[in-house]
C-alpha positions as CSV (number, residue, x, y, z in Angstrom):
1,M,-41.8,17.8,-13.0
2,S,-42.2,20.8,-15.7
3,G,-40.9,21.9,-18.8
4,I,-40.0,19.9,-21.9
5,T,-38.5,16.6,-22.3
6,A,-36.6,15.7,-25.4
7,G,-36.9,11.9,-26.2
8,I,-33.9,10.5,-28.0
9,G,-33.4,7.1,-29.9
10,L,-30.3,6.4,-31.3
11,R,-27.9,3.9,-32.7
12,P,-25.0,2.8,-30.7
13,G,-21.9,4.7,-31.3
14,T,-23.8,7.9,-32.5
15,P,-21.4,10.9,-32.2
16,E,-22.5,13.9,-30.1
17,A,-22.6,16.1,-33.1
18,D,-25.3,13.8,-34.8
19,I,-27.5,13.9,-31.6
20,E,-27.1,17.7,-31.1
21,A,-28.1,18.3,-34.9
22,C,-31.1,16.3,-34.3
23,L,-32.1,17.9,-31.1
24,T,-31.7,21.4,-32.7
25,Q,-33.7,20.4,-35.8
26,T,-36.6,19.1,-33.5
27,L,-36.5,22.4,-31.4
28,A,-36.5,24.4,-34.5
29,A,-39.6,22.5,-36.0
30,A,-41.4,23.1,-32.6
31,N,-40.4,26.8,-32.5
32,L,-38.8,26.5,-29.1
33,P,-35.4,27.7,-27.8
34,S,-32.8,25.3,-26.5
35,E,-33.4,26.4,-23.1
36,A,-36.9,24.9,-23.0
37,I,-35.6,21.5,-22.7
38,K,-35.3,20.3,-19.0
39,R,-34.4,16.7,-19.5
40,L,-33.4,14.0,-21.9
41,A,-34.8,10.5,-22.2
42,T,-33.9,7.4,-23.9
43,L,-33.9,3.6,-23.6
44,A,-32.0,2.2,-20.6
45,S,-29.8,0.2,-23.0
46,R,-28.7,3.7,-24.6
47,R,-28.1,5.5,-21.3
48,D,-24.6,5.1,-21.3
49,E,-23.8,6.2,-25.0
50,P,-20.9,8.5,-25.0
51,G,-22.5,11.0,-27.5
52,L,-25.6,11.2,-25.6
53,A,-23.9,11.8,-22.3
54,A,-21.8,14.5,-23.9
55,V,-24.9,16.3,-25.2
56,A,-26.6,15.9,-21.6
57,R,-23.4,17.4,-20.0
58,A,-22.9,20.1,-22.7
59,R,-26.5,21.2,-22.1
60,D,-26.6,20.5,-18.3
61,L,-29.6,18.2,-18.6
62,T,-30.8,15.2,-16.5
63,L,-30.4,12.1,-18.5
64,I,-33.3,9.8,-17.8
65,A,-33.2,6.3,-18.7
66,I,-36.6,4.5,-19.4
67,P,-36.6,0.7,-19.1
68,D,-37.2,-0.9,-22.5
69,E,-40.3,-2.7,-21.4
70,A,-41.7,0.5,-20.2
71,L,-42.0,2.0,-23.5
72,A,-44.8,-0.3,-24.7
73,G,-47.2,1.3,-22.2
74,F,-46.9,4.5,-24.5
75,E,-47.7,2.9,-28.1
76,A,-51.2,4.5,-28.1
77,A,-49.6,8.2,-27.6
78,C,-47.0,7.8,-30.4
79,A,-47.7,9.9,-33.4
80,T,-45.2,8.1,-35.7
81,R,-44.4,4.5,-36.3
82,S,-41.2,2.6,-37.4
83,T,-42.0,-0.9,-38.2
84,R,-38.3,-2.0,-37.2
85,I,-38.6,-0.2,-33.7
86,S,-42.0,-1.7,-33.1
87,G,-40.7,-5.1,-33.7
88,L,-37.7,-4.3,-31.5
89,Y,-39.2,-2.6,-28.5
90,G,-43.2,-3.0,-29.0
91,V,-43.6,0.8,-29.7
92,G,-43.7,2.9,-32.8
93,S,-41.3,5.5,-31.7
94,V,-38.5,5.1,-29.0
95,A,-38.1,9.0,-29.0
96,E,-41.8,9.9,-28.6
97,A,-42.4,7.1,-26.1
98,A,-39.4,7.9,-24.0
99,A,-40.2,11.5,-23.8
100,L,-43.8,11.0,-22.6
101,A,-42.7,8.3,-20.1
102,A,-40.1,10.8,-18.6
103,A,-42.1,13.9,-18.8
104,G,-44.7,12.0,-16.3
105,P,-48.5,11.5,-16.0
106,G,-50.6,13.5,-18.3
107,A,-47.8,14.4,-20.6
108,I,-48.5,15.6,-23.9
109,L,-46.4,15.1,-27.2
110,I,-45.8,18.4,-28.6
111,Q,-43.2,17.4,-31.5
112,P,-43.5,14.0,-33.1
113,R,-40.1,12.5,-33.7
114,I,-37.7,14.0,-36.3
115,A,-35.4,11.3,-37.7
116,T,-32.0,11.6,-39.1
117,A,-29.7,8.8,-40.1
118,R,-28.6,7.8,-36.7
119,V,-30.8,9.8,-34.5
120,T,-34.5,10.3,-33.7
121,C,-35.8,13.2,-31.5
122,A,-39.4,14.0,-30.0
123,L,-40.7,16.5,-27.6
124,A,-43.2,16.1,-24.6
125,R,-44.5,18.9,-22.4
126,S,-45.2,17.7,-18.6
127,A,-48.7,18.2,-17.6
128,A,-47.6,19.9,-14.1
């Protein structure tokens, strides 16, 4: 695996436009072009969200589902913390943990989560 993984946290029913806006904002914060992203990652329980699937299709990206219980292993690597998310998933940021998990061993967080009303997005770079 190489390149950048965008981790996405979202509320059920979040529209494609909201996800796309947060992704665009996160890329801008990291000063990266949209082509830098190679894959999207999210909770397994959110994998089938229509808005997220639409973003993955529109950008021709692989969507990786991370099992909820696997996120906790990335707690120490998370740069931000949501008390609500920590209580639900055992990790401070779904977006950051999902990005790191999907980017593979040795991945580094290059953009901490950007949060909007219904979406969070973070970027991780693969070690390979």
